[in-house]
N, C-alpha and C positions, 0 to 999 in steps of 0.2 A: 469264564471257565477256560482253563488252558487246554489246548488241543494236544493230541498225542505227539504231533510234530514238535510243538513247543516244549513238551516235557522231555523229548529225546534229544533236543538240540544240544544241551550241555555235554552229554555223553558222546554225541557225534563230533562235537568240536574238539573234545579231549582226544578222541580216537584219531582224528585227522591230524592234530598237532603231533601226537606221538608217532604216527605212521610217517608224516612228512619228515620229522627229525631222523627217523630210522633210515629212510631212503637217502637223505642228504649225507648221513654219516657213512653208510655203506659206500656211497659215491666218493667220499673223502678217502676211504680205504683203497678204492680202485686207483685214484690219482696218486696216492702215496706209493703204491706199488710201481708206478710208472716214473716217478721223479728220479729214480736212480739211472734211468736210461735216456730220458727225454728232457730237454731244457724247459724251464717253467713257461716261457713265452709260447713255445710250440704246443704245450699242453693246453694252455689257456685258449689259444687260437682254435685248435681242432675241437675242443670241448664246446666252445662258444658257438661254433658253426652248427653243431647239433642241438644246442639249447634253443636256437631260433626255430626249429621245427615245431615243437609244441606251441610256441608263441604265435607262429603264423596261423595255426589252427584256432587259437584263442582270438586272434584279430578277426578272423573270418566269422567266428560266432558272435563277436562284439559289434559287427556291422561293417566290417571292411576297413579300408584305409583311413576312414574318418576317425576311428578309434586311436590312431596314432598321431593325431593333431597335437602340435607342440606350441605352447604359449610362452614358455620360459626356457629358451635355448641356453641361456647362461647356467641355470641350475642343472639342466640335463647334461651339459658338457662336464661341469664339475663333478656331478655324480658319477659319470662315466670314467673320469680321471681317477677319482678316489677308489672306485670299484676295481679298476685295472691295477693300480698300484698295490692295493691291499691284497689282491690275489697273487701278485708276484711274491710279496713277502710271505704270504700263507704257504705258497708252494715250496718256498725255500725252507720254511720252518718244518713242513711235512718231511722234507728230505732228512733232517737231522733229529727230529723229535718223535717219540712214540705218539701214536694217534690220540691216546687218552690225555697225555700231557698238553698237546696243543689244543685239544678241545676244551680242557679246563681253563687254559689261558684265554681262549676266545670268549669265555663266559664273563670276562672283565668288561665287556662292552657297555653294560648299563652304568658302570662306574665312570667311564669316560663320557658317556652321553650326559650324565648328571652334571659333570663339570662343564662341559661344552655348552650345555643349555643355558647356563648363567649368562654367557656372553652373546651367543648367537640367537637365543630365543627369549632372552631377558626374563628367564624364570627365576623365582626365588627359591633357594635351597635352604631348608631349615636345618637345625642342628642334628635332627634324627637321621636325615639322609647323609649329612656330612659324616656322621659317626659310622654309618654303613659303608660309605666310600673308604674311610680309613681302615675299617676291618677288612674290606675286600682287597685293598692294596697290601695289607699285611699277609693275606692269603697268597697273593702273587709272589711276595718275597719268600714264602715258605716253599712254593713250587719251584721258583728259580734257585732257592737255597744258595745264595752267595756265601762263600767261605774264604778264609785268608788264602787258600791254595788254588781255588778255582771258582768259576761262575759259569752257569749254563748260558753261554752267549747266544746259542741258537734260540733261546726263549725270547730274545728281543725281536727276532723276526716275527714271531707270533703276536707279541705285544704291539709291534708296529702295525701289523695287519689289523689288530683289534681297534687301535686308535683311529686308523683311517676308516674302518667300518663304522665307528661311532660318528665320525664326520659325515660319512655317507647317510647315516640314519637321520642326522640333523637336517641335511639337505632334503631328504625325502619328506620330512615333516613339512617343510616349506613347499615342496613341489606338489604334494597331494591336494592342495587347495586349487590348483590350476590344471594339473595333468592327470590323465587317466592312469590306473595302475599298469595297464598293459603297455602304454607308451613309455613309462618310466623303465619297465623291465626290458622292452625291446631296444630302446636307444642306449641304455647302459650296456647291454650285450653287444650292440653294434660298435660302440666306442671301444669296448674291450677287444674286439676282433682287430680293429685298426691299431690299437696300442700294442697288442701282442705281435702283430705282423711286423712292427718296427724292429722287433728283436731278432728277426730272421737272419740277418748277416752274422749273428753272434752264436753260431754253433748249431743251428738246426740241421737235422738229418732226415732222410726219407723214413717215415715210420712204417712198420710192418702192418699187414692187414689185421693182425690180432690187436696191435696197439690202437689202430684206428677204430676197430670194433669196441674196444674197452673204453676209449675216450668218447665214442659216440653214445655208448650206454651211459657213461657218466654225465654227459651233457643233457640227455633226455631225463635222467634221474634228478639232476639239479632243478630243471624246470618243473617237473612233476612234484618234487618235494616242496619247493617254494609255493607252488600253486595250492597244495594241500594245506600248508600252514596259513596262507592267506584266506582260504576258504574256511578254515577253523575259526579265524578271527571274525569272519563275516557272520557266521551262524551262532556264535557263542561269545560271551563277554571275555575281553582280553584278560581281565583279572583272574578268570577261571582257567583259561586254557594256556596262557603264556608260561606259567611255571612248569608245564610239561615239556617245554623246550629242554629243560635240564636233564630229561631222560637221555638226551644225546650222550651224556657221560657214560651211561650204562652201555649204550650201543657201541661207543668208542672202545670201551674196555673189552667188550665181547669180540669185536672185529679185530682189535689189536692182539688179543690172546689167540684167537683161532688162526690168524694169518701169520703173525710173527712171533707168537709165544710171549708177547709183552704183558706184564702186569704192573699196574701203578704201585710205586713204593709208598711208604708211610708219609713222606713229605708231600707227594702229589695228592694223596687222599685227604690229608688234613688241610692242606692249602685249598683244595677244591671245595671242601665243606665251607670254609670261610668265604670264598668267592661266591659260591652259589647262595649261601645264607644271606650275604649282603645284597646280592642281586634280587632275591625274593623280597627282602625287606624294602628295598627301593621301589619295587613294583607295588608293594602294599601301600607305601606312603603316597605314591603317585595316584593310586586308585582312591585313597581317602581324600586327597586334595582335589581330585576331579569331582568327586561326589559332593563335597562341600561347595565347590564353585557352581555346580548345577543347581544345588538347593538355593544358593544365594541369588542366582539368576532367576529361578522360578519365583522366589519371594518378591524380588524387585518388580517383576512383571505383574504379579497379583496385587 
């Protein structure tokens, strides 16, 4: 017989995923507002310093310094490099694109992960997922909307960030077998601090107290938002809660309209529907494939 806690877990998981996405999207809005005055490296550096504060508390709760033990330094370093590089590209994209547009383009992550998993994880991708990938990239073309006269070059910063983020996710899949979640988050953040600091000679300036306060708020919000989403995946099935990441598009439209008066046009809306639809279908197929594999494993044991 299911307990009350078991019965409420799916709703709690959905709520945490939606809330985590909302917190992260509002944070993106704060960062976008600062990109016109501060260089990307300086934003990443200051924000990352504040991201460490909640992590240190989690490390303390997880048993202290032992929770940060590293067994795969090579993987940790490469994850830190891809994280830092994708954030530089993402910040640049934020400078030129509306928040809803760059959020929609970042939803292309599952498409890149599906393709990269063939080589790096030796996964078999069937025709259904390939069809979803093709539909998703068609949606990207609609959002970018290349014409004989112009192309939205700024969108390629977002797509570059999405591609690097997909590589980071592939690395994470490998790291999670040897490293703790908090060690992955902690060292990725630490590497991003070092990487961002290297850009200091290229135009940093002394930030105002207001800018530091906003970046501090953004840093804490990133850590809290990701923690909420990780917690949602811990207490409920990924197949149930992961689709609610796409609520970020609604949050992005709301923040973009309230702060800058931006509303997505018909190209962004229709392209987003294709990208989101393909991402949801890929998630569905991966869930089906995982359940089949579990049933086969169980039958072989019995």
